[in-house]
C-alpha positions as CSV (number, residue, x, y, z in Angstrom):
1,M,111.1,60.2,70.3
2,R,108.8,58.2,68.1
3,A,109.9,57.8,64.5
4,I,108.5,59.7,61.6
5,V,108.2,58.3,58.1
6,Q,109.8,60.8,55.7
7,L,109.6,60.3,51.9
8,T,110.6,62.1,48.8
9,A,108.4,62.7,45.8
10,Q,110.5,60.2,43.8
11,H,109.8,57.5,46.4
12,V,106.1,58.2,46.2
13,H,106.0,57.7,42.5
14,E,108.2,54.6,42.6
15,V,106.1,52.9,45.2
16,V,102.6,53.8,44.1
17,G,103.0,55.0,40.5
18,Q,101.7,58.0,38.8
19,A,98.8,59.9,40.3
20,P,95.4,58.4,39.3
21,T,93.3,60.3,37.0
22,G,90.0,59.5,38.7
23,T,86.6,59.5,37.1
24,Q,84.0,62.2,36.9
25,P,80.8,61.6,38.9
26,A,77.7,60.7,37.0
27,A,75.1,63.4,36.5
28,L,72.4,63.7,39.0
29,G,69.2,62.5,37.4
30,A,65.7,63.9,38.0
31,V,63.9,62.5,41.0
32,G,61.3,60.0,40.0
33,S,62.6,59.6,36.5
34,S,63.8,56.0,37.0
35,A,61.6,53.0,37.0
36,G,62.0,52.6,40.7
37,G,61.3,56.2,41.4
38,S,58.3,57.4,43.3
39,S,55.2,58.3,41.4
40,A,53.4,61.7,41.5
41,G,51.1,60.4,44.2
42,G,53.8,58.6,46.2
43,S,54.9,59.7,49.6
44,S,57.3,62.5,50.2
45,A,59.5,60.2,52.3
46,G,60.1,58.0,49.2
47,T,61.0,61.1,47.1
48,V,63.5,62.3,49.8
49,A,65.0,58.9,50.1
50,Q,65.5,58.6,46.3
51,L,67.1,62.1,46.2
52,R,69.3,61.3,49.1
53,A,70.5,58.1,47.4
54,Q,71.3,60.0,44.1
55,V,73.2,62.7,46.0
56,E,75.2,60.1,47.9
57,R,76.0,58.3,44.6
58,V,77.3,61.5,43.0
59,Q,79.3,62.6,46.0
60,G,80.7,59.1,46.6
61,R,80.0,59.1,50.3
62,R,77.1,58.8,52.7
63,L,75.7,62.2,53.9
64,D,75.5,60.7,57.4
65,A,78.9,59.0,57.3
66,P,80.9,59.4,60.5
67,V,83.5,62.1,60.6
68,L,87.1,61.9,61.8
69,P,87.4,63.3,65.3
70,V,89.0,66.6,66.2
71,H,89.7,68.3,69.4
72,P,86.5,69.5,71.2
73,A,87.7,73.1,71.1
74,L,87.7,72.9,67.2
75,A,84.6,70.7,66.7
76,S,82.1,73.6,66.5
77,L,84.1,75.1,63.6
78,L,83.6,72.0,61.3
79,P,80.3,70.8,59.7
80,G,79.4,67.6,61.5
81,G,81.8,68.3,64.3
82,G,84.8,66.7,62.6
83,L,86.7,66.1,59.3
84,R,84.3,64.7,56.7
85,P,85.8,61.9,54.6
86,G,86.1,62.9,50.9
87,S,86.2,66.6,51.6
88,A,88.8,69.4,51.4
89,Y,89.4,72.2,53.9
90,S,91.0,75.5,53.4
91,L,93.4,76.5,56.2
92,P,95.5,79.5,57.0
93,R,99.3,79.2,56.8
94,S,99.5,78.4,60.5
95,T,101.3,75.3,61.5
96,S,99.6,75.3,64.9
97,V,96.1,75.1,63.3
98,L,97.2,72.3,61.0
99,L,98.8,70.2,63.8
100,A,95.8,70.8,66.0
101,L,93.5,69.3,63.3
102,L,95.9,66.3,62.8
103,A,96.2,65.4,66.4
104,Q,92.9,63.6,67.1
105,P,92.8,61.7,63.8
106,S,96.3,60.4,64.3
107,Q,95.6,59.4,67.9
108,A,92.5,57.6,66.7
109,G,94.6,55.5,64.3
110,S,94.5,57.4,61.0
111,W,97.7,57.9,59.1
112,C,98.4,61.5,58.2
113,G,100.6,62.8,55.4
114,V,102.1,66.3,55.3
115,I,103.4,67.5,51.9
116,G,105.4,70.6,51.0
117,M,106.2,71.8,54.6
118,P,110.0,71.3,55.1
119,R,110.0,73.4,58.3
120,L,107.4,71.5,60.1
121,G,108.9,70.5,63.5
122,A,108.4,67.1,65.0
123,E,108.7,68.4,68.5
124,A,105.9,70.9,67.9
125,A,103.7,68.2,66.3
126,D,104.3,65.9,69.3
127,G,103.5,68.8,71.7
128,L,100.1,69.5,70.1
129,G,99.2,65.8,70.2
130,V,100.1,64.4,66.8
131,D,101.0,60.7,66.9
132,L,104.4,60.8,65.2
133,S,104.3,57.0,64.5
134,R,101.4,57.7,62.1
135,L,102.9,60.8,60.4
136,V,104.4,60.7,56.9
137,L,106.4,63.8,55.8
138,I,107.2,64.7,52.1
139,P,109.1,68.0,52.6
140,D,109.8,68.7,48.9
141,P,107.3,67.4,46.4
142,G,108.7,69.6,43.6
143,A,106.7,71.1,40.8
144,R,104.3,68.1,40.7
145,W,102.9,68.7,44.2
146,L,99.4,68.1,43.1
147,A,100.2,64.7,41.5
148,V,102.1,63.7,44.7
149,T,99.1,64.8,46.8
150,S,96.7,62.7,44.7
151,T,99.0,59.7,45.0
152,V,99.4,60.0,48.7
153,A,95.6,60.3,49.1
154,E,95.4,56.8,47.5
155,V,96.8,55.3,50.7
156,L,96.5,57.8,53.6
157,P,93.2,58.9,55.0
158,V,94.4,62.4,55.9
159,V,96.6,64.5,53.6
160,A,97.8,68.0,54.3
161,V,99.6,70.1,51.6
162,R,101.0,73.6,51.1
163,P,100.6,74.3,47.4
164,S,103.8,75.6,45.7
165,G,101.9,76.9,42.6
166,R,98.6,77.1,40.8
167,A,96.8,74.0,39.6
168,A,94.5,73.6,36.6
169,D,90.8,73.2,37.3
170,G,90.7,69.8,35.6
171,E,93.4,68.5,37.9
172,I,91.7,69.8,41.0
173,S,88.4,68.2,39.9
174,R,90.2,64.8,39.4
175,L,91.7,65.1,42.9
176,A,88.3,65.9,44.3
177,A,86.9,62.8,42.7
178,R,89.8,60.7,44.1
179,L,89.2,62.1,47.6
180,R,85.5,61.0,47.4
181,D,86.4,57.6,46.0
182,R,89.0,56.9,48.7
183,G,87.2,58.7,51.5
184,A,90.3,60.8,52.2
185,V,90.5,64.2,53.9
186,L,92.5,67.0,52.3
187,L,93.8,69.9,54.4
188,V,95.2,72.8,52.2
189,Q,97.1,75.7,53.5
190,G,95.7,78.3,51.3
191,P,92.6,78.9,49.2
192,W,90.9,75.9,47.7
193,P,87.8,75.7,45.5
194,Q,84.6,73.9,46.9
195,A,86.1,73.6,50.4
196,E,83.9,72.0,53.0
197,A,85.0,74.8,55.4
198,V,87.4,77.8,55.3
199,I,89.2,78.4,58.5
200,E,91.0,81.7,59.3
201,V,93.0,82.8,62.4
202,G,93.3,86.2,63.9
203,E,93.4,88.4,67.0
204,P,96.4,86.7,68.7
205,T,97.1,87.4,72.3
206,W,100.1,86.1,74.2
207,E,100.0,85.4,77.9
208,G,102.7,85.3,80.5
209,V,104.5,88.5,79.8
210,G,104.2,91.2,82.4
211,R,105.3,94.8,82.0
212,G,108.3,94.0,79.9
213,H,109.4,90.8,81.6
214,G,108.2,87.2,82.2
215,Y,107.9,84.1,80.1
216,L,105.4,83.3,77.3
217,S,102.9,80.7,78.7
218,G,100.3,80.6,75.9
219,R,98.7,82.2,72.9
220,E,95.0,82.9,72.5
221,V,93.6,83.2,69.0
222,T,90.2,83.6,67.3
223,L,89.4,80.9,64.7
224,T,86.7,81.8,62.2
225,S,85.1,79.2,60.0
226,S,82.8,79.7,57.0
227,S,81.0,76.9,55.2
228,R,78.4,76.6,52.5
229,R,76.4,74.5,55.0
230,W,76.0,77.4,57.4
231,P,74.2,80.7,56.9
232,R,76.9,82.6,58.7
233,S,80.4,82.2,60.0
234,R,81.3,80.6,63.3
235,R,83.9,81.8,65.7
236,A,85.8,80.2,68.6
237,R,88.4,81.5,71.0
238,V,91.2,78.9,71.4
239,M,94.5,78.5,73.3
240,L,97.0,77.5,70.6
241,P,99.1,76.6,72.5
242,D,98.1,76.7,76.1
243,A,100.4,76.7,79.1
244,A,101.1,73.0,78.7
245,G,101.8,73.4,75.0
246,H,98.5,71.8,73.9
247,V,95.3,73.1,72.3
248,S,92.4,74.0,74.5
249,A,89.4,76.2,74.6
250,A,90.1,79.7,75.9
251,P,88.7,80.5,79.3
252,E,85.7,82.9,79.3
253,R,86.7,86.3,80.5
254,M,84.5,88.3,82.8
255,R,84.1,91.9,81.8
256,S,84.7,94.3,84.6
257,V,81.9,96.7,85.4
258,E,82.9,100.2,86.3
259,A,81.0,101.9,89.1
260,L,79.3,105.2,88.4
261,P,80.9,108.2,89.9
262,A,79.1,109.5,93.1
263,E,78.1,112.7,91.4
264,S,76.5,110.8,88.5
265,A,74.6,108.5,90.8
266,E,73.2,111.5,92.8
267,S,72.1,113.2,89.6
268,F,69.3,110.6,88.9
269,P,66.0,111.5,90.7
270,H,64.5,108.8,92.8
271,L,60.8,109.1,91.9
272,I,58.2,106.5,93.0
273,R,54.8,106.6,91.5
274,A,51.9,104.5,92.8
275,V,50.3,102.3,90.2
276,G,46.6,101.3,90.4
């Protein structure tokens, strides 16, 4: 089996140092207020371009920047069809959902860090497609989990964390600024303010079990995603895992149509009326 890098919180601080404080983004100025801004009679295209440039400067990333890839079965649940650099995502406490999101980025060459999840299994991660050679585990970050997360985000493009306590608003804002500055993605198992998307899991159904016997061959779940970029939530039915132990889109089910009883069919009169 491929090796996994496993660190302790002490190693993180010794190698990288204390978590960076980050800087607050500059305030968004009024469009057209600068010397190079468009005049009142200028084209609307110039005004939009200037507003776009200011938004990108505040957010620390391009609005059209490429996203990190995810499995096609999960792409419809994320704005832009992938994980947007500099953004945070709120996930359920489901290891399968987390590993499914880490699989494609790790296969594409992105190093991934997992913090505060001592029970995460390497075999399960490998089965769902995570490249273990690009996986760093910090099982016990201690009480300073947020500082460890900020430090790891300095060097790894994808960081997943299960918070062990509450964090101050100022510390969360500094971490958000660091994510934007480094272009890192944060996956949080639990609520997180200003998340790019909030994913929830429900309606699990196991396959492979007959009437009290058989072997489990797959689990079908419904993933629901809400984002400030969408007017309404999105849903996807996903096999997590499927019969091969991987993630895949759930097959569409055909609803059976029940035939009407004979007496009900005979009760409708067959009337034909000429038109014209």
